[in-house]
C-alpha distance (Angstrom), angle and dihedral (degrees) to the residues before:
residue distance angle dihedral
X1 . . .
X2 3.79 . .
X3 3.81 116.9 .
X4 3.80 118.0 -132.7
X5 3.83 113.2 -132.4
X6 3.80 114.8 -108.3
X7 3.80 93.9 -121.0
X8 3.80 91.9 53.0
X9 3.81 91.3 46.0
X10 3.81 93.0 49.7
X11 3.80 89.4 47.6
X12 3.80 88.7 53.1
X13 3.82 91.4 50.7
X14 3.80 92.8 47.2
X15 3.80 90.3 49.2
X16 3.83 91.2 51.6
X17 3.81 90.8 47.6
X18 3.82 91.4 50.7
X19 3.82 90.6 48.9
X20 3.81 90.3 49.7
X21 3.81 91.8 49.8
X22 3.81 92.0 49.5
X23 3.80 95.6 48.0
X24 3.79 105.3 35.7
X25 3.79 123.8 102.9
X26 3.80 91.7 -143.0
X27 3.78 107.0 116.7
X28 3.80 117.7 -108.8
X29 3.78 100.8 15.4
X30 3.79 95.2 96.6
X31 3.82 90.6 53.8
X32 3.81 90.4 58.8
X33 3.82 91.3 64.5
X34 3.81 100.0 28.9
X35 3.81 110.2 128.6
X36 3.82 94.4 -151.0
X37 3.82 93.1 64.3
X38 3.78 124.7 82.1
X39 3.79 121.3 -112.1
X40 3.82 90.9 -105.9
X41 3.84 91.8 52.7
X42 3.79 91.7 48.8
X43 3.81 90.5 48.9
X44 3.79 89.7 50.6
X45 3.82 90.4 52.0
X46 3.81 90.7 47.3
X47 3.81 90.7 52.7
X48 3.82 91.5 47.4
X49 3.80 93.1 49.5
X50 3.81 92.8 45.7
X51 3.81 92.9 48.9
X52 3.82 90.3 47.3
X53 3.80 92.9 52.1
X54 3.81 91.9 47.0
X55 3.82 92.7 48.4
X56 3.81 91.8 46.6
X57 3.81 90.9 52.0
X58 3.81 90.4 47.2
X59 3.82 93.4 51.3
X60 3.81 92.3 46.4
X61 3.81 89.7 51.4
X62 3.81 91.2 48.1
X63 3.81 92.1 49.1
X64 3.80 91.3 47.9
X65 3.81 91.5 49.6
X66 3.81 91.5 48.9
X67 3.81 92.9 50.2
X68 3.81 90.5 45.6
X69 3.83 89.4 55.1
X70 3.82 94.5 41.3
X71 3.80 109.0 35.4
X72 3.76 117.5 -167.7
X73 3.77 111.9 -124.7
X74 3.78 116.1 -161.6
X75 3.78 119.9 -163.3
X76 3.75 130.5 -176.5
X77 3.78 117.6 -152.2
X78 3.78 116.8 -166.0
X79 3.78 108.5 -157.7
X80 3.77 100.2 177.6
X81 3.76 135.7 5.0
X82 3.78 117.8 -137.8
X83 3.77 110.2 -137.1
X84 3.75 110.3 -126.3
X85 3.78 95.0 26.6
X86 3.78 120.2 132.3
X87 3.80 91.1 -107.0
X88 3.78 90.9 49.4
X89 3.79 90.6 50.5
X90 3.78 91.3 51.2
X91 3.79 91.5 49.6
X92 3.79 100.3 41.0
X93 3.79 103.0 30.9
X94 3.78 127.8 -138.8
X95 3.82 97.2 -27.6
X96 3.79 90.5 73.7
X97 3.80 94.5 43.0
X98 3.79 92.0 58.1
X99 3.80 88.2 59.3
X100 3.80 93.4 49.3
X101 3.79 92.5 83.9
X102 3.82 90.7 60.8
X103 3.82 95.2 56.2
X104 3.80 117.5 98.4
X105 3.79 103.6 -143.1
X106 3.83 91.6 -170.8
X107 3.80 88.4 76.1
X108 3.78 91.9 61.6
X109 3.78 116.6 98.5
X110 3.80 128.7 176.7
X111 3.80 88.3 -97.7
X112 3.80 95.0 55.5
X113 3.79 96.6 46.5
C-alpha cells in the first residue's frame, strides 16, 4: 500500500475543511474562509465560532449532568375507567364495545372522567 505524503494529506484535509465551511448552513463558518474579508475579520469569526462551539458543548454537558442527578419520573394514575372507551374495549374485548352504544357521552364532564 502506497503511503500518502504528510503535506499532501494535510492539504487534502484543509481543502475538505474549506469546502465544509463554504457549504454548511451553520452560521459563521462561511465567514472564516470568505475571500472578501480581511485576515483579522476571518480570525475574529474563527474565534467566535470556536467559542460558540465550546460553550454549546459545555451547556449540553451541564444539562446532561443535571438531568442525570435529577431524573424526571413520570407516572400515570388511572382513577376510573369509562366503560365503552377505546381503552376499555382494548382491554375487555368485544363485550364492552357492544355496550358502548348505550352510553350517553354528553353526561361526561371533566370531573367525572
